[in-house]
C-alpha positions in Angstrom: 55.3 166.5 -143.1 54.8 168.8 -146.1 51.1 168.9 -145.4 51.7 169.8 -141.8 54.1 172.6 -142.8 51.5 173.9 -145.3 48.9 173.8 -142.5 51.2 175.7 -140.1 51.9 178.4 -142.7 48.2 178.7 -143.5 47.3 179.0 -139.8 50.0 181.6 -139.3 48.9 183.6 -142.3 45.2 183.5 -141.2 46.3 184.6 -137.7 48.3 187.6 -139.1 45.3 188.6 -141.3 42.8 188.3 -138.4 44.9 190.3 -136.0 45.7 192.9 -138.6 42.0 193.3 -139.4 41.2 193.6 -135.6 44.0 196.2 -135.2 42.5 198.3 -138.0 39.0 198.1 -136.5 40.2 199.2 -133.1 42.4 202.0 -134.5 39.4 203.3 -136.4 37.2 203.0 -133.3 39.6 204.9 -131.2 40.5 207.6 -133.8 37.4 208.2 -135.8 34.3 206.9 -134.0 32.0 209.7 -132.8 32.2 210.6 -129.0 29.4 209.6 -126.8 27.1 212.5 -125.7 27.0 211.3 -122.1 30.3 209.6 -121.5 32.6 211.4 -123.8 35.8 209.6 -124.9 35.9 207.0 -122.2 33.1 205.1 -123.8 35.4 203.9 -126.6 36.5 201.0 -124.5 33.2 199.3 -125.4 34.6 198.5 -128.8 37.0 196.1 -127.1 34.9 195.3 -124.0 31.6 194.3 -125.6 33.2 192.1 -128.3 35.3 190.4 -125.6 32.2 189.7 -123.6 30.2 188.4 -126.5 33.1 186.2 -127.6 33.4 184.8 -124.1 29.7 184.0 -124.1 29.9 182.4 -127.5 32.8 180.3 -126.2 30.5 179.0 -123.4 27.8 178.2 -125.9 30.3 176.2 -128.0 31.6 174.5 -124.9 28.0 173.5 -123.8 27.2 172.1 -127.3 30.5 170.1 -127.4 29.9 168.9 -123.9 26.5 167.6 -124.7 28.0 165.9 -127.8 30.6 164.4 -125.6 28.0 163.1 -123.1 25.7 161.5 -125.7 28.2 160.5 -128.4 31.3 159.6 -126.3 33.4 161.6 -128.7 37.1 162.2 -127.7 37.4 164.7 -130.4 34.6 166.8 -129.0 36.3 166.6 -125.6 39.5 168.1 -127.1 37.5 170.9 -128.7 35.7 171.5 -125.4 38.9 172.1 -123.6 40.1 174.4 -126.3 36.8 176.4 -126.1 37.1 176.7 -122.3 40.7 178.1 -122.7 39.5 180.6 -125.2 36.5 181.5 -123.1 38.6 182.1 -120.0 40.9 184.5 -122.0 38.0 186.6 -123.2 36.2 186.5 -119.9 39.3 187.9 -118.2 39.6 190.6 -120.9 35.9 191.4 -120.3 36.5 191.9 -116.5 39.7 193.9 -117.0 38.2 196.2 -119.6 35.1 196.6 -117.6 37.1 197.7 -114.6 39.0 200.2 -116.7 35.7 201.6 -117.9 34.1 201.5 -114.4 36.8 203.5 -112.7 36.0 206.9 -114.4 32.3 206.1 -114.9 31.3 204.6 -111.5 34.3 205.9 -109.4 35.4 202.4 -108.5 37.5 199.6 -110.1 35.1 196.9 -108.9 31.7 196.6 -107.4 29.8 193.4 -106.5 27.3 194.3 -109.1 25.1 191.4 -110.3 26.6 191.4 -113.8 30.1 191.7 -112.6 29.7 189.0 -110.1 28.1 186.5 -112.5 30.8 187.3 -115.1 33.5 186.7 -112.4 31.7 183.4 -111.7 32.0 182.5 -115.4 35.8 183.1 -115.2 36.0 180.9 -112.1 34.0 178.2 -113.8 36.2 178.2 -116.8 39.3 178.1 -114.6 37.8 175.3 -112.5 37.0 173.3 -115.7 40.6 173.6 -116.9 42.1 172.7 -113.5 39.7 169.7 -113.3 40.5 168.4 -116.8 44.3 168.8 -116.2 44.2 167.0 -112.8 42.4 163.9 -114.0 43.9 161.0 -116.0 42.8 161.0 -119.7 39.9 158.7 -120.5 36.1 158.5 -120.8 35.4 159.2 -117.2 37.3 162.5 -117.3 35.5 163.4 -120.5 32.1 162.7 -119.1 32.7 164.6 -115.8 34.3 167.6 -117.7 31.3 167.6 -120.1 28.9 167.9 -117.2 30.8 170.9 -115.9 30.8 172.3 -119.4 27.0 172.3 -119.6 26.8 174.1 -116.2 29.2 176.8 -117.6 26.8 177.3 -120.5 23.9 177.8 -118.2 25.7 180.8 -116.5 25.6 182.9 -119.6 21.8 183.5 -119.7 22.0 184.5 -116.1 24.7 187.1 -116.9 22.6 188.5 -119.8 19.4 188.8 -117.7 21.2 190.0 -114.6 20.6 193.7 -115.4 16.8 193.1 -115.6 16.5 190.6 -112.8 18.4 192.6 -110.2 19.3 196.2 -109.4 22.6 196.8 -111.0 25.0 199.5 -111.9 25.1 198.3 -115.5 22.8 200.1 -118.0 20.0 198.1 -119.7 20.8 196.5 -123.1 21.5 199.1 -125.7 21.5 196.9 -128.8 19.1 194.1 -128.3 16.0 195.7 -126.8 12.4 196.4 -127.7 12.1 199.5 -129.8 15.5 199.1 -131.4 19.0 200.1 -130.5 19.6 203.3 -128.5 23.1 203.7 -129.9 24.1 206.0 -132.7 24.0 204.1 -136.0 27.6 204.9 -136.8 28.6 203.5 -133.4 26.6 200.4 -134.0 28.4 199.8 -137.4 31.8 200.2 -135.8 30.9 198.0 -132.8 29.6 195.2 -135.1 32.8 195.4 -137.1 34.9 195.1 -134.0 32.7 192.2 -132.8 33.3 190.3 -136.1 37.1 190.9 -135.6 37.0 189.6 -132.1 34.9 186.5 -133.0 37.4 185.8 -135.8 40.3 186.0 -133.2 38.4 183.7 -130.9 37.8 181.2 -133.8 41.4 181.3 -134.8 42.5 180.7 -131.2 40.0 177.9 -130.9 41.2 176.2 -134.1 44.9 176.6 -133.2 44.6 175.4 -129.7 42.4 172.4 -130.6 45.1 171.3 -133.2 47.8 171.6 -130.5 45.7 169.6 -128.0 45.0 166.8 -130.5 48.7 166.6 -131.2 49.5 166.6 -127.5 46.9 163.8 -126.9 48.4 161.7 -129.7 51.9 162.1 -128.3 50.7 161.1 -124.8 48.9 158.1 -126.2 51.9 157.0 -128.1 54.1 157.5 -125.1 51.7 155.5 -122.9 51.7 152.6 -125.4 55.5 152.5 -125.6 55.8 152.4 -121.8 53.1 149.7 -121.5 55.1 147.5 -123.9 
């Protein structure tokens, strides 16, 4: 019990530190980052939007790796972490869509357009939600883990499509500004602030992933204990 309490206090302390760091990053980005020559002040939402998108994509990569591990190693622990990563991925995908719409209204004149990148990102959110609904609707066991893992691999395959959508199809989105041939087109100061905000968002995602996986493992052990009691 003492160890569990220490772990809870440590998790809480880490969470406070991570969110405080993120808050400082976004405050600096909103207050002190230089304005964009073309977009003015509205561009500042990228310091939240882009890190949210990348964290959502990283969550899908984690989900795909854990899903493959579940398929080949039959690991219940990997299945628990997979569900946690899907939950975190859904949160950040929704944040990506919301902040993208906020940015799109003054920039494109519309809240939403069936743009290739928007549509494939919406598909990612629907896949995450479908994964979670599917895992919650089935009885715990190896069959659920295997079927969920197969869906997790499919979710991971959507991310390269999202990334390449701006070059494969005509889209309202601008081409990549950071990872492109010839180097970044962004101001170096903007890049530094964006990378710092990205680190902060990934740390938030990692903290949420860890916290949720611990809760899911505890929930699974309680359900297993309850099932064994009722069976006897």
